[in-house]
C-alpha positions in Angstrom: 9.0 112.6 41.4 11.5 113.3 44.3 9.5 113.7 47.4 12.0 115.9 49.0 12.0 118.4 46.1 9.8 121.5 46.2 8.3 121.9 42.7 8.6 125.2 40.8 11.4 126.6 43.0 14.1 128.5 41.2 17.7 128.0 42.1 17.9 131.0 44.3 15.3 129.5 46.8 15.2 126.3 48.8 14.5 123.3 46.5 13.9 120.6 49.1 11.8 120.1 52.1 13.3 120.1 55.6 11.7 116.9 56.8 12.5 115.0 53.6 16.2 115.8 53.0 17.5 117.5 56.0 21.3 117.6 55.1 20.5 119.1 51.6 18.0 121.5 53.1 20.5 122.7 55.7 23.3 123.3 53.2 20.9 125.2 50.8 19.5 127.3 53.7 23.0 128.4 54.8 24.4 129.1 51.4 21.4 130.6 49.6 20.5 132.9 52.5 24.0 134.0 52.4 24.9 132.9 55.9 28.1 131.3 54.8 30.0 129.8 51.9 32.2 126.8 51.5 36.0 127.3 51.5 38.6 125.3 49.6 39.8 123.6 52.8 37.3 120.9 53.9 35.6 121.7 57.2 36.4 125.4 57.0 33.7 127.9 56.1 33.4 131.6 55.3 31.1 133.4 57.6 29.3 136.1 55.5 28.0 139.3 57.1 24.4 137.9 57.5 25.8 135.2 59.9 28.7 137.3 61.4 26.2 140.0 62.5 24.4 137.4 64.6 27.7 136.3 66.2 28.4 140.0 66.9 25.1 140.2 68.8 26.0 137.2 70.9 29.6 138.6 71.5 28.1 141.9 72.7 25.7 140.1 75.1 28.3 137.7 76.6 30.9 140.5 76.9 28.5 142.6 78.8 27.5 139.8 81.2 31.1 138.6 81.9 32.4 142.1 82.4 29.8 142.5 85.1 31.3 139.4 86.8 34.8 140.9 86.6 36.1 139.0 83.6 38.5 140.8 81.3 39.2 140.2 77.6 42.7 139.3 76.5 44.4 137.4 73.7 46.9 134.6 73.6 48.9 133.2 70.6 47.3 130.3 68.6 50.5 128.3 68.7 51.2 126.0 71.6 54.6 124.3 72.2 54.4 120.5 72.2 55.9 120.4 75.8 53.1 122.6 77.1 50.3 120.7 75.4 51.7 117.4 76.6 52.0 118.5 80.2 48.6 117.4 81.3 48.3 113.7 80.1 44.6 113.3 80.4 43.9 116.6 78.7 46.2 115.8 75.7 44.7 112.3 75.3 41.3 113.9 75.0 42.4 116.1 72.2 45.3 114.2 70.6 43.4 113.0 67.5 42.1 116.5 66.8 45.4 118.6 67.0 46.8 120.2 64.0 50.6 120.7 64.0 53.0 123.2 62.4 56.2 121.4 61.6 57.9 123.5 59.0 58.6 127.2 58.2 59.4 127.6 54.6 61.8 124.8 53.8 63.1 124.3 57.3 61.8 121.9 60.0 60.9 123.6 63.2 63.1 122.8 66.2 59.9 122.0 68.2 56.4 121.3 66.6 53.8 123.8 67.4 50.2 122.9 68.0 47.4 125.1 66.6 45.2 125.5 69.7 42.3 123.1 70.0 41.6 125.0 73.3 43.9 127.2 75.3 44.3 125.8 78.8 47.9 124.7 78.0 48.7 128.1 76.2 47.5 130.2 79.1 48.3 128.4 82.3 52.1 128.6 82.2 51.6 132.4 82.4 49.0 132.1 85.0 51.7 130.4 87.2 53.9 133.4 86.7 51.3 136.0 87.4 49.7 134.4 90.5 52.0 134.6 93.6 49.6 135.7 96.4 46.0 135.3 97.3 45.8 139.0 96.4 46.4 138.1 92.7 43.2 136.1 92.7 40.7 135.9 91.2 42.3 136.0 87.8 39.6 136.0 85.3 40.4 136.2 81.5 38.4 135.6 78.4 39.4 135.5 74.7 37.5 135.6 71.5 39.4 133.6 68.9 39.3 130.7 66.6 40.4 127.1 67.4 41.2 124.1 65.2 40.1 120.6 65.7 41.0 118.4 62.7 40.1 114.9 63.1 36.8 113.9 61.6 35.4 112.6 58.4 32.1 114.4 58.0 32.3 118.1 58.6 29.0 120.1 58.9 28.8 123.8 58.8 28.7 125.4 62.2 28.1 122.0 63.9 31.4 120.2 63.2 34.0 122.6 61.7 37.7 122.1 61.6 38.1 125.7 62.5 35.5 127.7 64.4 35.0 130.8 66.4 34.3 130.9 70.0 35.0 132.6 73.3 36.9 130.7 76.0 37.0 131.9 79.5 39.8 130.8 81.9 39.7 131.7 85.5 41.5 131.0 88.8 40.2 131.3 92.4 41.5 130.9 95.8 38.6 128.7 96.9 36.4 126.0 95.3 33.3 127.8 96.4 34.1 130.8 94.3 34.9 128.6 91.4 31.8 126.6 91.7 29.7 129.8 91.8 31.2 131.1 88.6 30.5 127.7 86.8 26.8 128.2 87.4 26.9 131.9 86.6 28.5 131.3 83.2 26.1 128.5 82.4 23.2 130.8 83.2 24.6 133.4 80.9 24.8 130.8 78.2 21.3 129.8 78.8 20.2 133.4 78.4 21.9 133.7 75.0 20.1 130.6 73.7 16.7 131.1 75.1 16.5 134.9 75.3 18.4 135.8 72.1 18.2 132.8 69.8 14.8 131.6 71.1 16.2 128.0 71.4 15.2 126.0 74.6 18.1 124.3 76.4 18.4 122.0 79.3 21.0 122.7 82.0 22.8 119.7 83.2 26.0 117.9 84.4 28.0 115.6 82.2 28.7 112.1 83.1 32.2 111.2 84.1 32.7 109.7 80.6 31.6 112.8 78.8 33.2 115.4 81.1 36.1 117.7 79.9 39.4 115.8 79.7 41.3 116.6 82.8 38.6 118.5 84.5 36.8 117.9 87.9 33.3 118.2 86.4 31.5 119.6 83.4 28.2 121.4 83.1 26.4 121.9 79.9 23.5 123.1 77.9 21.8 120.5 75.7 19.6 121.3 72.8 17.3 119.2 70.7 16.9 119.1 66.8 13.4 117.9 66.1 13.9 117.0 62.5 16.6 114.5 63.2 15.5 113.7 66.8 19.1 114.3 68.1 20.4 116.0 71.1 23.2 118.5 70.7 25.8 120.0 73.1 25.1 123.7 73.0 27.7 125.2 75.4 29.8 124.0 78.4 31.2 125.5 81.6 33.9 123.3 83.2 35.2 123.1 86.7 38.9 122.1 86.3 39.4 121.6 90.1 43.1 121.9 91.0 44.5 119.4 88.4 45.8 122.0 85.9 47.0 124.3 88.7 49.1 121.4 90.1 50.5 120.6 86.7 51.4 124.1 85.8 52.2 125.4 89.3 49.5 127.9 89.7 49.9 128.4 93.5 49.9 131.1 96.1 51.0 131.7 99.6 48.6 130.6 102.3 47.0 133.9 103.5 46.8 132.6 107.1 50.6 133.0 107.4 53.0 130.7 109.3 51.8 128.0 111.7 54.0 127.6 114.9 56.7 129.5 113.1 56.6 127.2 110.1 55.7 128.4 106.6 52.5 126.7 105.5 52.6 124.9 102.1 51.6 126.9 99.1 47.9 126.5 98.0 46.8 125.6 94.5 44.2 127.7 92.6 40.8 126.3 91.8 40.2 126.8 88.1 37.4 127.0 85.5 37.2 127.1 81.8 34.0 127.8 79.7 33.2 128.2 76.1 30.5 129.4 73.6 31.0 128.9 69.9 29.5 129.5 66.4 27.9 126.1 66.8 25.0 128.1 68.3 24.2 129.6 64.8 23.8 126.1 63.3 21.5 125.1 66.2 19.4 128.2 65.8 19.0 127.5 62.0 18.2 123.8 62.5 15.5 124.5 65.1 13.8 127.4 63.5 14.3 127.2 59.8 11.5 126.1 57.5 10.9 125.0 53.8 11.3 128.7 52.7 14.7 129.2 54.4 15.9 130.9 57.6 13.6 132.1 60.4 15.6 134.5 62.4 14.7 135.5 66.1 14.3 139.4 66.0 16.8 140.0 68.8 19.8 138.7 66.7 18.6 139.4 63.1 20.8 141.8 61.2 17.6 143.2 59.7 14.6 143.1 61.9 12.2 144.8 59.5 12.3 145.1 55.7 10.1 147.7 54.0 8.9 146.9 50.6 7.1 149.5 48.3 4.2 147.7 46.7 1.4 148.4 44.1 3.5 150.6 41.9 2.9 149.1 38.4 3.4 150.8 35.0 0.1 152.5 35.4 0.9 154.2 38.8 0.9 158.0 38.7 3.9 160.1 39.6 1.9 161.4 42.5 1.4 157.8 43.8 5.1 157.0 43.4 6.2 160.1 45.2 3.7 159.5 48.1 5.0 155.9 48.5 8.6 156.9 48.3 8.2 159.7 51.0 6.1 157.5 53.2 8.6 154.6 53.0 11.4 157.0 53.8 9.5 158.4 56.8 8.8 154.9 58.1 12.5 154.0 57.9 13.5 157.1 59.7 11.0 156.4 62.5 12.1 152.8 63.0 15.8 153.5 62.9 15.4 156.3 65.4 13.6 154.0 67.7 16.5 151.5 67.5 14.8 149.0 65.1 17.2 147.5 62.6 15.2 148.3 59.4 16.0 148.4 55.7 14.1 149.5 52.5 14.2 147.3 49.5 13.5 149.8 46.7 15.3 147.9 43.9 13.2 148.8 40.7 14.5 145.8 38.7 12.7 143.2 40.8 9.0 142.7 41.5 7.5 142.9 44.9 6.9 139.1 44.9 10.6 138.5 44.2 11.5 140.7 47.1 9.1 138.9 49.4 10.9 135.6 48.6 14.3 137.1 48.9 13.8 138.4 52.4 11.8 135.3 53.5 14.8 133.1 52.5 17.1 135.3 54.7 14.7 135.0 57.6 13.9 138.7 58.3 11.3 138.7 61.1 8.9 141.4 59.8 8.1 142.5 56.3 6.2 145.9 55.9 4.3 146.4 52.6 3.4 149.9 51.7 1.5 150.9 48.5 -0.6 153.9 47.4 -3.7 152.7 49.1 -1.9 152.2 52.4 -0.5 155.8 52.3 -4.0 157.1 51.8 -5.4 155.0 54.6 -2.5 155.8 56.9 -1.7 152.2 57.4 0.9 149.5 56.7 0.6 145.8 56.1 2.9 143.7 58.3 3.9 140.1 57.5 5.5 137.8 60.1 8.3 135.5 58.9 7.8 132.9 61.6 4.2 132.0 60.9 3.2 134.0 57.8 0.5 135.9 59.6 -0.4 139.3 58.3 -1.7 142.3 60.3 -2.5 145.9 59.6 -0.5 148.5 61.5 -1.4 152.2 61.9 1.0 154.9 60.9 0.3 157.0 64.0 1.4 154.1 66.3 3.8 152.3 64.0 6.8 152.3 66.1 5.2 150.8 69.3 3.3 148.3 67.1 6.4 147.1 65.4 8.3 146.8 68.6 5.4 144.8 70.2 5.3 142.6 67.1 9.0 141.9 67.2 8.7 140.9 70.9 5.7 138.6 70.2 7.6 136.9 67.4 10.6 136.3 69.7 8.4 134.9 72.5 6.3 132.8 70.1 9.4 131.3 68.5 10.8 130.2 71.8 7.5 128.9 73.1 6.9 126.9 69.9 10.4 125.4 70.0 10.0 124.5 73.8 6.7 122.9 73.3 8.1 120.6 70.5 11.2 119.8 72.6 9.1 118.9 75.7 6.8 116.8 73.7 9.8 114.7 72.5 11.4 114.0 75.9 9.9 110.7 77.1 10.2 109.1 80.5 11.5 105.5 80.1 11.4 103.0 83.0 11.8 99.7 81.0 14.6 98.9 78.6 12.2 97.5 76.0 10.9 101.0 75.4 14.3 102.8 75.0 15.3 102.0 71.4 11.7 102.4 70.0 11.6 105.9 71.5 14.9 106.8 69.9 13.7 105.5 66.5 10.7 107.9 66.9 13.3 110.8 67.0 12.8 111.4 70.7 15.1 111.6 73.7 14.9 109.3 76.7 14.8 110.4 80.4 15.9 107.4 82.3 16.7 106.4 86.0 20.4 105.8 85.8 23.1 104.4 87.9 25.7 106.9 86.5 28.5 104.3 85.9 30.8 104.4 82.9 30.4 100.7 82.2 26.6 101.1 82.0 26.9 104.1 79.7 29.1 102.1 77.3 26.6 99.3 77.5 23.7 101.6 76.7 25.6 103.0 73.6 26.5 99.5 72.4 23.0 97.9 73.0 21.2 100.9 71.2 23.6 101.0 68.3 22.9 97.4 67.2 19.1 97.6 67.3 16.4 99.7 65.7 17.3 102.2 63.0 20.9 102.5 64.3 21.8 99.0 63.2 21.2 100.0 59.5 23.2 103.3 59.4 27.0 103.7 58.7 28.7 105.2 61.7 31.7 107.5 62.1 33.1 108.1 65.5 32.8 111.9 65.3 29.7 112.0 63.2 26.3 112.1 64.7 26.0 109.2 67.2 23.7 106.4 66.3 24.1 104.7 69.6 22.5 106.7 72.5 24.8 108.5 74.8 24.2 110.4 77.9 23.5 114.0 77.1 23.4 115.3 80.6 22.1 114.7 84.1 19.5 117.5 84.3 20.0 120.0 87.1 16.2 120.3 87.5 15.2 116.7 88.3 11.6 115.8 87.7 9.4 116.6 90.7 6.5 114.4 89.7 8.6 111.3 89.2 11.0 111.2 92.1 13.4 108.3 92.4 13.2 106.1 95.6 16.6 105.4 97.0 17.2 101.7 97.1 14.1 100.9 95.1 14.3 102.7 91.7 16.6 100.7 89.4 18.7 101.7 86.4 16.9 101.1 83.2 19.9 99.4 81.6 21.9 97.4 84.2 19.4 97.1 87.1 21.6 98.7 89.8 20.3 101.3 92.1 19.5 104.5 90.1 21.0 107.7 91.4 19.3 110.4 89.2 17.2 110.9 86.1 19.6 111.2 83.1 18.9 112.4 79.5 20.0 110.0 76.8 19.6 110.3 73.1 21.3 110.0 69.7 23.4 113.0 69.3 25.6 115.3 67.1 
C-alpha cells in the first residue's frame, strides 16, 4: 500500500498526505480547491477566482499603505528595448538567462529585439531622467501592478517558480540617502504586515548578503519564510536600496538646491533610488505553511468566503414546517453576517448531502462552517466548526454576529501563533561546523556566527551540498537549493547569544564573525 495515499478518498478530494508526498499534495490542493489550473505553456498558470480574490485583498492592503506614504500607481509597457536593458551591466547579467525576447512581428524580424520585462528598472528609469530636473521634482514615487516573465528554469512550481507571475513593483527616487533608506524599511514593514497580519505566516526581516543582493543594487532587505514540511527557507518579499548606480547610468540627476558656489554652478546631484516588490509567490507560501491533508486552510482575513452556512438535518422525513423554518433561519443568518461585513455564503444545493458539502468547503479552506438544522432553530443556536483545527462550538442566535467575528479573529491569531511556534522550534543555533549539515538534514534552518564574505558563502554551499541528504539528490540551479545558502542576516540579532568581537569565529572558515546569519536549504 502506498504510504502517501489517503485511503477511501474520491478524486475530488486530496488523495495523498502532505508529509508523505509533498509535491503531489501541493499540486492536488491547488487544483482541486480551484485555486489555479495548469496552462498549455509550461510554468504559466491560470489564477482562478478563489486565488485571485486573495491577491485582491493583498492588493487592497498594499495600495492603502503605500498611498499613505505618497506612492502613486502607474503603468509602463511590458516591452523593454535591448539598448535599455543592457545599459546597466551588472543588472542585465543578473537577469540575462531569464529574459524572454520578442524578435518577430508576423513574418518580419523586428529592427531591435524587445525584452519582456523581468523587472522594470530599465523600462522606467529613462523616463525618470526626463521627469526629474530639480530637487522639487523629488521624491518621485511610483508603483505598478503587472506581470513579469522570467523564463530560464527547468522545474516550475505553481506560485513559487512561475515563468509569468503577478506582482507589484515600486520604483522611487529621492534627493537624499536618508530618505531612501527610511522608505526601504517602511516598505519591508508593510510586507511583513501582509504576511503576518493577513496571511498568518511568520517571516524574518533581514539583509541579504552581497552575493544574494539585487543585481546592480546597493543593498537588499528581505522577508524570509520557512516551509516546515520540506525544511526549506523561502524568500517572501524584497525591498532594495539601489543607491545611485542606476541614477548615474540613466542620468537621473537634479540641480544642487544650494545654488552656485563662488559664482560657479555646482555639479548636478544624482538621485538615490529604491525598488521593491511583492508577488503571488505569497499565495504559494500561505498554502504550504497552513494546508493540511484535507486541503487548503485559509486565514480569515484573506478568504474569499469566511463563513459557509450549511442547512442540516433535512432528510426525506423532514416536515415542510421544519424545512421552511431552517430556510428562513439560514437566510436571516446570512443577512446578519453580510450586514456586519462578514464574507458569508449559503450552500443550499439540494443534490448534495451535508457531508459532501462539509468536505467541499473543507477542501477550499473556508475558515468557519455553520451548521443549522431544525433542532438548532428551535434552540436558537448554531453549530460552528473551525477549519484550522476542526473544533466545534455552539453559537447563540442572539449574539451570533459578535461570536462569529470573535471566532474569525481567534482563528487568525491561532494560525499565526501555531506557524510561528513551528518556525521558531526549527531555527537552531550552530556554533560548530560538525552540527551544520545534520541540522539541515532534520529539515531545520541554521543560525550561525558568520564572517559575511562571499568566498565563505560559496564554501558553505559547496560543503553542505556534498554531504548529508544533499549528496543523494539531483540538483537544478534554479530548483530548490540542496546546498545551504545564506537566507538573510536577521535585523533582530539574538540578544541572549551576543557575538564577541575578535573572539567569536565564523562556523565555516574560522575568521572573525561579524553577525549571526540564517542559512538553510531554500526555494
